[in-house]
MARBA-3410 file (N, C-alpha, C, O; in Angstrom, 1 decimal):
88
-23.2,-40.3,22.4,-24.0,-38.9,21.5,-24.9,-39.9,20.4,-24.4,-40.8,19.8 ~ -26.4,-39.4,20.2,-26.8,-40.1,19.3,-26.5,-39.3,17.8,-26.3,-38.1,17.6 ~ -26.6,-40.5,16.9,-26.2,-39.9,15.9,-27.3,-39.0,14.9,-28.4,-39.6,14.8 ~ -27.4,-37.8,14.1,-28.4,-37.1,13.6,-28.8,-37.4,12.5,-27.9,-37.7,11.6 ~ -30.3,-37.4,12.0,-30.7,-38.0,11.1,-30.1,-37.1,9.5,-29.8,-35.9,9.5
-30.0,-37.9,8.6,-29.6,-37.1,7.5,-29.9,-36.1,6.9,-29.2,-35.2,6.4 ~ -31.4,-36.0,7.1,-32.3,-35.0,7.0,-31.6,-33.5,7.3,-31.2,-32.5,6.7 ~ -31.5,-33.9,8.9,-31.4,-32.6,9.5,-29.7,-32.3,9.2,-29.5,-31.1,9.1 ~ -28.7,-33.1,9.0,-27.9,-32.9,9.0,-27.7,-32.3,7.1,-26.7,-31.8,6.6 ~ -28.7,-32.5,6.6,-28.4,-32.0,5.0,-28.9,-30.4,5.4,-28.2,-29.5,5.0
-30.1,-30.1,6.2,-30.4,-28.7,6.6,-29.8,-28.0,7.4,-29.9,-26.8,7.5 ~ -29.1,-28.7,8.1,-28.0,-27.9,8.9,-26.7,-27.0,7.9,-26.3,-25.8,8.0 ~ -26.1,-28.4,6.9,-25.3,-27.8,6.4,-25.8,-26.8,5.3,-25.0,-26.0,5.0 ~ -27.1,-26.9,4.5,-27.4,-25.8,3.5,-27.6,-24.5,4.0,-27.5,-23.6,3.3 ~ -28.0,-24.2,5.7,-28.3,-23.3,6.4,-27.0,-22.5,6.5,-27.0,-21.3,6.4
-25.6,-23.6,6.6,-24.6,-22.9,7.0,-24.1,-22.5,5.7,-23.7,-21.3,5.6 ~ -24.0,-23.5,4.5,-23.3,-22.7,3.3,-24.2,-22.0,2.4,-23.7,-21.4,1.5 ~ -25.4,-22.0,2.5,-26.3,-21.3,1.4,-27.0,-19.9,2.3,-27.1,-18.8,1.8 ~ -27.4,-20.1,3.4,-28.2,-19.3,4.5,-27.0,-17.9,4.8,-27.2,-16.7,4.9 ~ -25.9,-18.5,4.8,-24.9,-17.1,5.3,-24.0,-16.8,4.0,-22.9,-16.4,4.3
-24.4,-16.8,2.8,-23.8,-16.5,1.7,-24.2,-14.9,1.2,-23.5,-14.0,0.8 ~ -25.8,-14.8,1.5,-26.2,-13.5,1.3,-26.1,-12.4,2.6,-26.4,-11.2,2.5 ~ -25.8,-12.7,3.4,-25.6,-12.1,4.6,-24.2,-11.6,4.4,-24.1,-10.3,4.2 ~ -22.8,-12.5,4.3,-22.0,-12.0,4.0,-21.8,-10.7,2.8,-21.3,-9.6,3.0 ~ -22.5,-11.4,1.5,-22.1,-10.2,0.9,-23.1,-8.8,0.8,-22.7,-7.8,0.2
-24.7,-8.9,1.6,-25.3,-7.7,2.1,-24.0,-7.1,3.1,-23.7,-6.0,2.7 ~ -23.3,-7.5,4.0,-22.3,-7.0,4.9,-21.3,-6.2,4.3,-20.8,-5.1,4.8 ~ -21.0,-6.7,3.2,-19.5,-6.5,2.5,-20.0,-5.0,1.8,-19.2,-4.1,2.0 ~ -21.3,-4.6,1.0,-21.5,-4.0,0.3,-22.0,-2.8,1.2,-21.9,-1.6,0.9 ~ -22.6,-3.4,2.5,-23.0,-2.5,3.5,-21.8,-1.3,4.3,-21.8,-0.2,4.7
-20.7,-2.4,4.1,-19.5,-1.5,4.8,-18.6,-1.0,3.7,-17.6,-0.4,4.0 ~ -19.0,-1.1,2.3,-18.4,-0.6,1.5,-19.2,0.9,1.0,-18.7,1.8,0.3 ~ -20.2,0.8,1.6,-21.0,2.1,1.1,-21.1,2.8,2.4,-21.4,4.0,2.0 ~ -21.0,2.8,3.4,-20.8,3.2,5.1,-19.6,3.6,5.0,-19.6,4.7,5.4 ~ -18.1,3.2,4.8,-17.3,3.1,5.0,-16.7,4.9,4.8,-17.4,5.4,3.9
-15.9,5.6,5.4,-15.5,6.9,5.0,-14.1,6.5,4.3,-13.1,6.9,5.0 ~ -13.9,6.1,3.3,-12.7,5.9,2.5,-13.1,6.6,1.0,-14.1,7.3,0.7 ~ -11.9,6.2,0.1,-12.0,6.5,-1.2,-12.3,5.7,-1.7,-12.4,4.5,-1.3 ~ -12.8,6.1,-3.2,-13.6,5.2,-4.0,-12.7,3.9,-4.0,-13.3,2.8,-3.6 ~ -11.5,3.7,-4.3,-10.4,2.8,-4.4,-11.0,1.8,-2.9,-11.7,0.8,-2.9
-10.7,2.3,-2.0,-10.8,1.6,-0.6,-12.2,1.2,-0.4,-12.3,0.0,0.0 ~ -13.2,1.7,-0.5,-14.2,1.1,-0.9,-14.7,0.0,-1.3,-15.6,-0.7,-0.8 ~ -13.9,-0.1,-2.8,-14.3,-1.0,-3.9,-13.3,-2.3,-3.2,-13.6,-3.5,-3.3 ~ -12.2,-1.8,-2.5,-11.3,-3.3,-1.6,-12.1,-3.7,-0.5,-12.2,-4.9,-0.2 ~ -12.6,-2.9,0.2,-13.9,-3.2,1.0,-15.0,-4.4,1.0,-15.2,-5.3,1.7
-15.5,-3.7,-0.3,-16.5,-4.5,-1.1,-16.2,-6.0,-1.5,-16.9,-7.0,-1.4 ~ -14.8,-5.8,-2.1,-14.4,-7.1,-2.8,-13.9,-8.2,-1.9,-13.9,-9.3,-2.3 ~ -13.5,-8.0,-0.9,-12.5,-8.7,0.0,-13.3,-9.0,1.6,-13.2,-10.1,2.2 ~ -13.7,-8.1,1.9,-14.5,-8.6,3.2,-15.7,-9.6,3.5,-16.0,-10.1,4.6 ~ -16.5,-9.8,2.0,-17.2,-10.8,2.2,-16.6,-12.2,2.5,-17.0,-12.8,3.5
-15.6,-12.7,1.7,-14.8,-14.1,1.9,-14.7,-14.3,3.5,-15.3,-15.2,4.0 ~ -14.0,-13.5,4.2,-13.9,-13.8,5.8,-15.1,-14.1,6.5,-15.4,-15.0,7.3 ~ -15.8,-13.1,6.3,-16.9,-12.7,6.6,-18.3,-14.2,6.2,-19.4,-14.4,6.7 ~ -17.7,-14.7,5.5,-18.5,-15.8,5.3,-17.9,-16.8,5.7,-18.6,-17.8,5.9 ~ -16.9,-17.0,6.0,-16.4,-18.3,6.6,-16.6,-18.1,8.0,-16.6,-19.1,8.7
-16.8,-17.1,8.5,-16.9,-17.0,10.0,-18.3,-17.3,10.4,-18.6,-18.0,11.4 ~ -19.3,-16.7,9.4,-20.7,-16.7,9.8,-21.0,-18.3,9.2,-21.9,-18.7,9.9 ~ -20.6,-19.2,8.3,-20.8,-20.8,8.0,-20.4,-21.4,9.3,-21.2,-22.2,9.7 ~ -19.2,-21.1,10.0,-18.7,-21.8,11.1,-19.9,-21.6,12.3,-20.5,-22.5,12.8 ~ -20.2,-20.2,12.6,-21.2,-19.9,13.3,-22.5,-20.8,13.3,-23.1,-21.5,14.2
-22.9,-20.6,12.0,-24.5,-21.1,11.4,-24.2,-22.7,11.4,-25.2,-23.4,11.5 ~ -22.9,-23.3,11.4,-22.7,-24.8,11.5,-23.2,-25.3,13.0,-23.8,-26.4,13.2 ~ -22.8,-24.1,14.1,-23.0,-24.9,15.4,-24.8,-24.2,15.9,-25.2,-23.9,17.0 ~ -25.2,-24.3,14.7,-27.0,-23.7,15.6,-27.5,-24.7,14.8,-27.1,-25.3,13.8 ~ -28.6,-24.8,15.3,-29.6,-25.7,14.9,-30.4,-25.0,13.9,-30.8,-23.8,13.9
-30.7,-26.1,12.8,-31.1,-25.4,11.2,-32.0,-24.6,11.2,-32.0,-23.8,10.3 ~ -33.0,-24.4,12.1,-34.2,-23.6,12.1,-33.4,-22.0,12.8,-34.0,-20.9,12.6 ~ -32.5,-22.1,13.5,-32.3,-20.9,14.3,-31.6,-20.4,13.2,-31.9,-19.4,12.7 ~ -30.5,-21.0,12.9,-29.4,-20.7,11.6,-30.1,-19.8,10.2,-29.6,-18.8,9.8 ~ -31.4,-20.5,9.7,-32.2,-19.9,8.8,-33.2,-18.6,8.9,-33.6,-17.8,8.1
-33.3,-18.7,10.4,-34.0,-17.3,10.7,-32.9,-16.6,10.9,-32.9,-15.7,10.2 ~ -31.8,-16.8,11.7,-30.9,-15.4,12.1,-30.7,-15.2,10.6,-31.4,-14.2,10.2 ~ -29.8,-15.8,9.5,-29.8,-15.2,7.9,-30.7,-15.0,7.6,-30.4,-14.6,6.4 ~ -32.1,-14.9,7.7,-33.0,-14.8,7.1,-33.4,-12.8,7.5,-33.6,-11.9,6.7 ~ -33.3,-12.7,8.9,-33.8,-11.5,9.6,-32.6,-10.4,9.5,-32.7,-9.2,9.6
-31.4,-11.1,9.4,-30.1,-10.5,9.2,-29.9,-9.9,7.4,-29.6,-8.8,7.0 ~ -30.2,-10.9,6.9,-30.1,-10.2,5.5,-31.0,-9.5,5.3,-30.5,-8.7,4.4 ~ -32.6,-9.2,5.7,-33.7,-8.7,5.3,-33.5,-7.0,6.0,-33.9,-5.9,5.6 ~ -32.5,-7.1,7.3,-32.3,-6.1,8.1,-31.0,-5.5,7.2,-31.1,-4.3,7.1 ~ -30.0,-6.0,6.7,-29.3,-5.7,6.1,-29.7,-4.4,4.9,-29.3,-3.2,4.8
-30.5,-5.3,4.2,-31.0,-4.9,2.6,-31.9,-3.8,2.9,-32.1,-3.0,2.0 ~ -32.4,-3.7,4.2,-33.3,-2.2,4.3,-31.9,-1.2,5.0,-31.9,0.0,5.1 ~ -31.1,-1.8,5.3,-30.3,-0.6,5.3,-29.5,-0.1,4.1,-29.1,1.0,4.0 ~ -29.2,-1.2,3.2,-29.0,-0.8,1.8,-30.0,0.1,1.2,-29.6,1.0,0.4 ~ -31.1,-0.1,1.5,-32.2,0.6,0.4,-32.3,2.2,0.8,-32.6,3.1,0.0
-31.9,2.5,2.4,-32.3,3.6,2.8,-30.7,4.5,2.5,-30.7,5.7,2.3 ~ -29.8,3.8,2.5,-28.2,4.9,2.4,-28.2,4.9,0.8,-28.4,3.9,0.2 ~ -28.0,6.2,0.3,-27.5,6.6,-1.1,-26.5,6.0,-1.3,-26.0,6.1,-2.4
END
């Protein structure tokens, strides 16, 4: 198996670590806003849901090609942002 160039490895790593962070944060916010819980329950979901989501998404993005990972992260981030803007 051939080794990947350093530039490609850096792009894949940045997509996995930096690209998935906004997706995890917006997902946590969306879950906190849409969950039928009390205010304390929503706060717990909003604070603690993004960390495991970030770990899972970073692992999934690390398995993708860097262009696909960045595209998936960007489209998911924009979709979650649109959901959060429409929900009061």
